[in-house]
C-alpha positions, 0 to 999 in steps of 0.5 A: 519515484517508488510505486511501492510503499509499507506503511505502518501504525500501532492499534491497541498494542498491536502493529497494522501495516498496508502495503500499496505498489503499481505494477506493469502487467504482461500485457500492457496495463498496470495493477495497483494493488492494496495489502493490509493486515496485523504483522502477527498474522502469517496472510493479509487480513486483505488484498484489494487488486485494481486494473488500469490502462492509463499509469497516470490514473493509478499514480493517482490513486497511489497518492490518494491512499497514501495520503488517506492513509497517513491521516488515519496515523500510518507512516512508513517506518525509519531504520536507523543503524 
């Protein structure tokens, strides 16, 4: 399973994004990052970092965050060629 997702939604003619990722740190911990904002801005509106000793705990929060954002109307961007 991939542990990096980008979700998008339209709010009042503005496109908002929400990125969630899990990384392994140099110290053996797992870092869950949440980055969100408007696609028009160069910098994100907010960044949340949370460290975990246990990979499974990081995955639980990852999946919980995706579920919450999908309930709010965020979805993955589907590319077609």
